[in-house]
C-alpha positions as semicolon CSV with decimal commas, in nm:
position;residue;x (nm);y (nm);z (nm)
1;M;-0,719;1,248;-1,429
2;L;-0,575;1,185;-1,084
3;Q;-0,739;0,931;-0,860
4;L;-0,617;0,839;-0,514
5;T;-0,790;0,593;-0,292
6;Y;-0,656;0,433;0,022
7;S;-0,782;0,139;0,220
8;G;-0,602;-0,003;0,517
9;A;-0,602;-0,339;0,691
10;N;-0,391;-0,452;0,982
11;F;-0,265;-0,810;1,006
12;E;-0,069;-0,903;1,316
13;K;-0,104;-1,282;1,323
14;Y;0,105;-1,410;1,037
15;D;0,049;-1,777;1,127
16;D;-0,305;-1,725;0,990
17;H;-0,265;-1,666;0,616
18;Q;-0,576;-1,448;0,585
19;Y;-0,355;-1,165;0,460
20;V;-0,282;-1,367;0,143
21;K;-0,653;-1,430;0,086
22;A;-0,732;-1,064;0,155
23;A;-0,472;-0,947;-0,098
24;K;-0,620;-1,181;-0,361
25;L;-0,972;-1,051;-0,296
26;L;-0,858;-0,690;-0,314
27;E;-0,669;-0,744;-0,638
28;E;-0,970;-0,916;-0,797
29;H;-1,206;-0,629;-0,712
30;P;-1,296;-0,435;-1,027
31;K;-1,228;-0,096;-0,867
32;V;-0,873;-0,187;-0,759
33;Q;-0,616;-0,079;-1,015
34;N;-0,295;-0,128;-0,814
35;L;-0,220;-0,296;-0,485
36;G;0,052;-0,184;-0,246
37;L;0,164;-0,303;0,095
38;C;0,292;-0,128;0,403
39;N;0,551;-0,269;0,644
40;F;0,538;-0,628;0,515
41;D;0,861;-0,821;0,559
42;T;1,018;-1,002;0,265
43;R;0,885;-1,344;0,365
44;R;0,520;-1,233;0,384
45;M;0,547;-1,018;0,071
46;D;0,690;-1,318;-0,118
47;E;0,401;-1,536;0,005
48;I;0,152;-1,289;-0,139
49;M;0,334;-1,255;-0,471
50;E;0,379;-1,634;-0,502
51;S;0,000;-1,665;-0,477
52;G;-0,020;-1,468;-0,802
53;V;-0,100;-1,124;-0,661
54;K;0,085;-0,835;-0,829
55;I;0,225;-0,592;-0,572
56;V;0,332;-0,252;-0,703
57;S;0,493;-0,118;-0,384
58;N;0,581;-0,195;-0,024
59;Q;0,621;0,110;0,195
60;V;0,843;0,041;0,494
61;Q;0,912;0,242;0,805
62;V;1,268;0,249;0,934
63;R;1,322;0,342;1,294
64;G;1,639;0,499;1,422
65;V;1,877;0,288;1,625
């Protein structure tokens, strides 16, 4: 059985740590099996993981120089 579901959220103000709370809420939801990030820098990704949230991937976009 293949199941793909995507939900997106955009956080631009990192001084407000709502993104950590949002990741915790998403991970705790019974329908969420895996949680991945997109374009989070190392510092913010570490903050989320240090809160106990298990992150399975972080997709990053690299722009040409």
